[in-house]
N, C-alpha and C positions, 0 to 999 in steps of 0.2 A: 221925641226920643230917637235914639240912633237906630239905624237899620244895620243888621248884621247878618252873619252867614246862616244862622239857624232860626227855625220857627217851630211852633207846635206842629206835631205830625199831621193834624187834620188840614193845615193850610201850608204845608211845607213847600210845595212846588207850584209854579205857574209857568206855562210854556210861552215863550216869545216867538210868535209865528214868523216874524221877519228873519230870525236867526236860527230857528229850530233849537234854541238853547234853553236849558232849565235855569231858573233863578231861584235862589233861596232867600227868604226874608225872615228876619228874626228880631225879637226884642230880647237882648241879653242883659240881664240885670245883675249878674254876678260880678263883683269888683275885679279889676285887673290885679296883676300880681304885685303891684306896689303895696297892697295891703293884704297880702296873701297868707293863707295857712298852707303850709307845704302839703303837696299831694291832695289838695281838695279839688274835687271834680269841678270843672268850669272856671277855675281861677288860673289864668295864664295871660301872657302878653301878646303873643303872635303865633302863627302857624309856620311850620316848614313842611312843604310838600317835597318829599324825597323821591327822585326818579332814578332808578338803577338802569345802567346800560347792560341789558340782558346778555349780549354776546360775551362780555367780560366774565360774568358769572358762569356762563355755560362752558367757557374754556378753563374754568377752575376745577380743582379736584372735587368739590362739592357738586358743581354743575354737571360733571360727567355722568353722574348717576341719577340726575333729575329728569326723568322722562316727561314729566308734566310740563316743564318749562323749556327743556333743551333738546328734545328729540328732533330729528331732522324734519323740516317742514313747518315747525312752529313759527319761525321767522319773527320773533319778538325783538324789538329794538329798545326804546325807552319804555320801561314799565314802572308801575308804582311800587315803591318800597313801603312808603307809609305817609300818613298825615299826622304830624307831631305837634301838639301844643307845647309852647316853649315859654319859659321866663326870659327876661332880658339876659340873664345869666343862669344857666342850668335849666332844668325842665322837670315837670311832674311825671311820675310813672306809676303804673299799677295801682290806680285809685280804686277805692271801694265801690263795688257795683253788685246789683242783684242779677245782672245779665252775664252769666258765666259761660253759657253755651252758645256757640255761633251756629245758627241753622244752616242746613245744606243749601237752602234757597238763596241766602246771602252769599255763601261761598260761590255758588254757580254764577251769580250775577257779577261777582267781582273778578272771576278768573280771566276774562278777556284782557284786563288791564293789570292784574295782580296775580300772575299765574302760579300760585302756590297756596294750597289749602293750609299748610302749616304756617306760612307767613301771615295769611289773613287772620287766622286765630291769634297768633302772637301779637300782631299789631293792635287788635282790639284790646287784648288783655293789658298790654304795656302802655299804649298811647291813647287808644280810643276811649277807654274808661275815664280818662282825665279831661275830656272835652266838656262833659256836663250835659250831654244829650243822649238819646237812645242809641242803641247799636245800629238800628236801621238808618237813623238820621246821620250818624257818623259815616257810614259807608256810602250813603247817597252823596254827602258833601264831598267825600274823597273823589267820587266819580266826576262830580260837577267841576271841581277844581282841576282835575286832570284834563278835562275837556276844555278848560279855559286856556290851557297852555298850547300855543302854536309851535310845533316842532319844525325847525328849518328843514327844507326839502332834502338837503344832503344827509340828514341824520334819520330820515324816515325808514329806509330799508336798504342800507348800503350792501352791495354784493362784494365789495372789495374793502380792505381796511381803510379807514379814514385817518389821515395823518393831519394833526392840527396842533394847536397850543391851548392851554387853559384860557388865555386871554381871547383868542379867536372864537372859541366855543361860546364864551360869554357874549362877545360882540354879536355873533350870529343870532343868539336868542334875543338880545336886546333889539336888534333890527327887526325881528319877526314879530315881536310882541309889544303892542302899544302900552305905554306907561310902565314898562319893565326897565329898570336901570341896573348897572353893573353891581351896585352895592346891595342888590336884592337877590343875588345869586352866589352860590358857593359851589366850587368844583372840587370833587374828592377823587384822589388817585393814589392814596397811600403816601409813603415818605420819600419816594424816589425823586431825585433832582434832575436827572438826565432824560430818561425816557420812561414813561409809565402808561398803563392802561387806565382808561376812565372807569371808575367804579360807580360814582353817583353824581347827579346834578341836583342841588338842593335850592328850591325857590321859596322865598319868604313871602308871607301874606299876613295882612292884619286880620283882626277878628271878624271883619266883614267880608273877608275873602278877596280884598284888593291887594295887589302887589305892594310890598312894604320893605323898608330897610331891614336887613338882618341884624340880629343881636350878636353878643360876644361869642355865642356858641358856634357861630359859623366863621370866626376869625381864622381858624386853621384851615387853609385851602391847599390845593394842589400846587406844587412849585416846580413840577417837571418842565423842562424846556420843550419836550415833544410829548404830545398826548396822542396815544394810539387807541382807536376805537375799532375793535374787531368787527368783521361783517356779520350780518344776520345769517341764520342757516335754517 
């Protein structure tokens, strides 16, 4: 049987001492979306791990009033927007669940990488409910997959604006992450064609948590000639 990203809660984690990393093992028996019922929990083709560039959000009108994420000294760079189950085209959302309340303990555990209580709750209700695992396992997997990504040094905590291009940003991540290719990444910056701020970097993974080619959902990407990444603060 195939090994995948999730396992029963009692055996969910084992620590690899050599790398101090957590690994999830699972036996996923739910069929892929080729035979799907729409919005049935656990039925999907691949994941998108969406990483927001926090300084772009913090420079926006919404971010100006967000003390939790954007007050001086927070110094967030890439943060998790969400872990999204995807069909090859389209995606499930807001699947039926009995877990409707997100405990404060989970919120506190996620805030260092996902610094918004409102976002954490929203991501569970819209996306996490469709993965087909418990709330606790969904957020554990989100943390593990975020830890899997190696962010290139120039994007870790820049104190000055970073000027780059969508292509160079992808190249930097490909060079820094083994087995990650350009067709596994989607850069989002809105509709500007000349100069734009980075909003999100989306990384595609298969159901086992391995880097994987993106589907049609990620075809629309940033086309700006110059990509601006505001500094952390």
